[in-house]
Structure formats: C-alpha cells, structure tokens
N, C-alpha and C positions, 0 to 999 in steps of 0.2 A: 756360885755365880764368879766368874773371872774378878781378878780386884781392879779395882780404880783407883789410882793414885792423884792424892790432893795435895797439892802445896801451895798455901795460904800466906802472902805478907811475906814473902820472902825477898828481900830487898836485895836489888841488884848493884845500888851504888853506896858507898860508905855516907851516915849521917853526917849532915854537917851539923855546927857548932851547935844550933839553934834546939838538934835534932837532941843532941846528947843533953841539953840541959832538962829536954822536957822528959827522957826517957831515963829517969836517975838509976833505975835498977839495969839497965842495958849498958855492957862494957864496950866503949867505942876505941878508936884508933888510936894507935899505939904501939908502944913495943913493948912483947912479952919477955921472960928471962933469957931468952935467947939473944936478946937484939934483935930479934925479925920484926917487922913490922907487920901489923893486922888487928884484926878486933874482932869479938864474938857478939851477938847479938840475941836475946832472946824475946819472942815476939810475944803476944797474948792466946798464942797457942800451943805454944810449948816446943814451937821446933828451933833448935838451936843451929845457928849459921854463924859458920868461922870460916872468914877469908883471907888469903894470904896474898898480899899486896906484891910481897918479893919472894922470892923462892930460894930454896936451900941450896948447896952447893952440888954441882956434878960430878959425879963420881964414877970411875968404872970398876965394875965388880972384880973382883980376884979368883980367878976358879982353884978350892981346895981339892976337890977329888972327880977324879974320870975313872967310871968302872964299863966294860965290857972288851971284847976281845974277836976276832975274826972266826978264831977256830979254836976257843977257850973252854973249861968244864963248863957244863950248865948252869952253875950258880952263879958265875959273872958273865954266862952269856946271853944276851937280850936277842928276840926273833921280834918282837913287835911289842914294845913298852905302851901298855894302854894306860897307865893312871901310875902315880907315884908319889908317898909322901914325907913327910918330915917330924920326928918327932920331937919331942920336947927337949929329951937327952941326945940329942942330935943323929937318933937311933934312924936308919932310910928304909924305908918300905916302898918295893918296886912290883909293880903288877906287871907280869908279860903275858899279854895275851897269846905268843906265840906258843909257850906251852903252859900256861893255864897255870901259874905258879904264881905265889905274891914271896920273893924274896926278899931278905931282910939281912939289913946291913949294920955294923957297927961304923960308929961316928968316922974309922977310919979307911971305912971300904973290906973291913974283914965277915966273910961270910958268916950269920948266924944260926938262921934258919928258914928251912923252904916248904910252905904249906900250899895243899892244893893238888894240881894235876888233872889230867884231861880224862873224862868220863862221867858216867850221871850218878854216881856214889854220892853219898851226904857231904865229902869232902872235898867233893871235885867240879869241876864245870864243864861247859859246853863250850864258852862264850862269857872269858871273865873280858868285864867291862867298865866297871868303876868302881873306886877302892875310898874307905875311907879310914880314920883311926884317930880311935876316940880311948884315949887312955891306953890300959892294956888290952882294951877290945878291936878288932881289925874285923871290916865286913867286907865285903866283894860282894857286887852285884853281878849275876848271871845273866846275861841279855836272852840268851836263846832260851835256859830252861826257867827263866821267869821268878828265880828264886835270889834271897838275900843268903849268906854262907857267913858264920861269925865264929871268928879264931879267937883263942886268948893268944897273947903276947909269943908264946913258946910253941905254936904251934897247933894246942888242943881245938878239937872242933866243940864247939860251944852250944851252937844252934845253927839249924838251916829251916828257912820261912819261904815258900812261896809267896809271891806278890802279883797284884792283879797289874801289873805292866804289860805291856804290850807294844813292839815296834808300829805295827798297823793303827792302835788306837792313839800313842804316846810319841811316836816317834823312835829314834834313837837315843839311847839315857846320856846325855853330857855332864852331869854332875848330880852326887847324892849326900843327904846330909841326915841323919838320923836324931832326932829329938829325946829327951829322959824320958817322955811319957809311952814309949814306943813307936809312936809317929815316924813313919819317913817320908820324905820331900826328895821328889825327883825333877831334875830340868831334863827334858826332853826334846828333840829338835826332827823334823823330816823334811826331806829335800824335795825328790821325786815321788810323785804318786800315780801310778799305773793302773786302770785308765787315770788320763788328767783329770781334775777337779780340783773342789776347791780343798781340798787335804793336802796339796802341797804347799811348800815353804813354810809350815808352821812351825811352832815353835809353843810351850808352855811350861808350868811349873803345878806339878799332878803331886797330890798327899794323900799317903795310904795309913789306913791304921794299923795295930798293933797285930790283926788277925791280916792281915796282907791286900785287904780290901781298898779299893778306891775308894777316899773319902771325899777328897773335894779337888777342884780345879782351882788353883790359886792366881795365876797368871795366864793369861792365853796371847801372842802376838802372832805378825808376820815375821820373817826372817828378811832384814833388810842386806846383810853383809855375803849373801847368795845367792844365785840366779841357779834354778832349776831348766835346765835347757833340754828341750823335747824334739826330736825330727818326726818330720812330717811325712807320710805316705802310709800305705800298709802296715808297715812292721814300725810301728813307732819303740822308739828307746831315748833315754835321760839319760843326763848325767849332771850332777851341782859344780857349776863354778862357782869360785870363792869371788867377793866382789867388794874388796877394800874401801871402796870411794864411799860407801854408804853404811850408818850406824846398826848394829846387832840387832835383836837386845844383847845388852849389857847387864849382868847381875853378876855376885857371887854370894854365897851361903856364909854366913858368920856361926862357926860349930857353937859358941855363948848363946845364940838365937839372934833372928829374924835375918835380913840380908843388907847388902848394899847393892844400891845400882845405879846407873849413869842415865842421861837423857843422851848421852853420845857425840852430841853437837856443842855442846861447850864444855867446859874445863870443871864440871862439878861431881859429887857423888852425893846421893840420898840415902842416910840410913834407915831402914825400914821395922819397923815393930816386926814380933813374933806371928802376927795375922799375914804381915807382907801385903797390908792393904793402907797401914798409914806412914807418910812420913815422919822421924821423931827428931833428924837432924840433917844438916845441908854443910857439904864442904865446898868452896870453890878456891882455885889459884887462879892465877895470873900468866897464863900463855897464849900467845896470839895462835889463832889457826893457822896450819898450812897450805898453802894456795897448790893446786892440782895443776904440774907443769906438763908440756909435751913430752918429756922424758917419760915423767910419772906413767904417760898412757901408752907412750911408745913400749915400757918394759911389762906391761900389764898383757899389751896383745903379744909381746915374745914371748912370755909366760904362758899363756894359752897357747900361742905356737907349739909349743915346746912338748906338750901334755900331749899322750898318746890316743886322742881322738881320732872317731871315724871321719873323715870327711863330709856326711850330713850333720852329723853334731856337731864340728867347726864353724860349719857353717850357719848353723843355726846359733851358737855362741855368739858369733860374731853380729848376726841380726840382732839379737837380743841386746847385746851391748848397744849397736845403733839405736834401735828404739828407746833406751833408758835413757842413753847421754852422760859423759861427765859432770859432774858436779864443779864449781868453779874452787871449791875448799873439801881438804881432807876431813872427816869429822874428828872430836877431841879423842875420844878414849874408845880403846878397841877390845880392851878387855881389864876385870878387876882380877883382882886375889886380896884375903882377908889373911895378914901375915899375923894377925894376934890382936889380944885386946885393945881396941882403940886404933888400929892400926892396920890400913889399907894401899895398895899398890893401886896404880891404873897406869895401863900398856895406853902409851900416844899411838894413835892409828899411824902407819907409815906404809911405804910402797912395797910391793911384793918382791923379795929379794935382797931387801934392803941389807946392809952389812952391820949394823947395828938397831937394836933397839931401845927405846930409852920409858922408863918404867920413873912415876912420879912416887916418892913414899912419902905417904902423910900419915901421921901420927897427932892422935885427940884433933884432930882438926887442921892442924899446921902442917904445910911442905917442909920436911925434914933437907930430903934429898932430891935429886934425878940419879937414879941410877942407871948404867948405861951395861949392855949385855949381846954378847954376838949374836947377827940377826936372824941365825940357824937354829938358835935354841928354843925350841918347844917347852914352855915353862908349862910344868907340872902343879908346883905347889912353893909357897912363900912364906917361911916360920922366921920369925924375925927379920935376921938381915941375909937371912941363907936362904938360898933360889936351888931348887932342883927341876931339871928339865931334861930332854933330848936333844942329842945331837946326831948327827950322820954322814957320814964319810962319802966317799966316790960312788965305792962299792955300796951303797945304800948298809952299810953295817951301822946297828946304833949302838951310842955309848949314852950313857946315864952319868951327868955329871952337877956338882953342886958348887955353886958359885956363895961368894960373899960378900955383902955389900957395905964395906967399911967407909969411912969417912968421917 
C-alpha cells in the first residue's frame, strides 16, 4: 500500500521560556558555534526538528568546468544528456542518451573511459535513461529494454538484470537508487494517458526485489507541477505543459538510506526512514513565499506561445490554465538534492525563464548559505559544494558544466 506520512507534534513556533524550563531535554533557541541563531527540538516521538531563524550568506557559484562542442570528438560531445553524477574523488559520470554511452571524466575534464553503446547486447542500451554511481559500481536503467546494466568503474560489465518496470504501468523513470540488499527503488511519473483516464498525471515510487520483480508501491500521488493537455474531437492528442505555480511531489533519494521530501508550500524538509513511511527529522528555515505577479503570468503565457504546439493543443492549454487559475503565491520548494551525509539542497520555486536559480544549502538541519546558479542550468547532481548540470546554447548544443558553491 502507498505510504502515508505522519508528522506529529512538529511545533511551528519557538517555545517560550516556560517551555524551555519544562522540557529540560530539549535544546531551545540560541546561537550555535557558527553564531547563527536557531534551535533543535526532539519531541516524544523522536522527530528531531531544526529551525533556522536567520539564513547563511548568499553566494554565486563559480564555474569550474565546461565540456561539450558543436562538432567535437564523440568522447566530449553530448547529444542528449539524460543524467550525470559526481564521484567522491571529483570524477564526473555523464549518461548521454543520444549515443547511449556513459562517459567518464577526471576532475579536470580529461576523458577516462566510455561504456555502453546502442544495441541490445548485455552491455548496450536501447534507451539509457537513469544513472547511479555507488562506490566503484555504475548502474544504468534502460527504459525500453526494462533492465539494469551494472559496470565497474573502468567499464567492465558486471551484471545485466531485467526488472518489472514499464512506462505504461509506472510512468517514465525519474530517478533510481539501489540498496545494499539488492532492492531497487525507482521514481516514475506519467503525464498523458491515451485513451484519457485516471492513469494520467500520476507519480509514484516503486520497489523492485533482487530478482527484478515488482516488490511494492511505496508512494503514490498526482503531479501538481505539470498539466496534461488534451485536444477534443475524433483525433485526440496530448502534451504535457510544465506548471511551476503548483508543487511537485518533491522528493530525493538518500544513497545512505531513506529519502528527503517537502510539502513544497513551506520551506521545510522532512527526512524519511528507510521504509519512506515515517518522518524522523524536520528542517525549517525562514524565507517568505514569493507572490505571483502579473509579469510572472505574462512570462508563462509567452513561454507557452513559444512552444511548437498545434493550434488545437495551444487552445486546450490556455483553457486548462484558465480553468485552474493562478495562485496568489509561488510554492516554496521546486526540487531537492541530497549532497552528502546530512547535507540537502533545496531549489526555490521560480518563474520559467528566470535568469537565476536559488538553492538553499542545509547541513545537519542548519541553513548554511543560499547558492545562486545560472537560470538555464538543468541541475542533475550535487556532491558537497559541487554541482553538475546541463547548459544549452542558442543552437541547442548541450554542455555539461560543473560549478562550485564556495563562501
């Protein structure tokens, strides 16, 4: 059964002096070693609540590395980057869905090895879609062949395992994580469903056993930040329109176990246990919600008009937007990334086409800094203070870029 999250006794205000004296075991408001005001409370259910009343500094990330070319060698040319990961030693792993290769680079951007290729052989892919790096092991999810291919760090094929994941049942894979017991968790999302029915706009997290069979559905919800738009008439077509004015779901797997999620309408992160059913810690920080302006609404309509949609789909999209209406305020959090043990990055919701994106960096429940990145960067992974993502130029050429969030 899908998990239901319960958060009990999670106080939303600082306790007063009487409360501090009553609960002697609770740490109350004050300054930590960094001088930043905040406090931590542990309630009777064992939920640790961290609140930052003030924020760390705002810093602009520095670009360290950019790879890609218009007509370069295949090793450093990217055709359709599907995923990327940063290794603990600075190694960069890029999954290029255009040529179905995992391209590996050292910290300076020198190519080290490539693995995979297009085909149906044991070490090949029909549609390389998601990537996970766990120590010296590299896992790749092939969406079409419905299998996980595992490589060693030098490119040797270690295993090919079929799994019971399918787009028709689970949606398109968004993220994956493996567990030490061989269990695999996959986040899936689906926009359109033809014929139209209750299966559209669905999201879930699905568990697969070591044998690849479907083991459990851990979470299930509808998608708030996307609109499936259908035309009417004898020939029905559908497209998915991004709708950033509504929250997710918003979740990120923690490679060490469990996950982090957010209600998205407040600046709050909830850490989940390994079952993804119980909240074990909460982090909050003080950022006011941003109001939706007339410029935000015009920007969204301009973006919609720039898309290559048929006249019927464009009109259907405009009708869908009119029926929903714009909210008064933006959601708080649009995405989460686990950057390491105790470290989480949270992306503040922003208008489509914004020149900058802001990520709140939180370590052990404390707000450390707000990191500013280019608005056009599609962030794929964060490791410590390093960020890897994809930039695209005016010719739609993709570049893989690494930034550092110092400060």
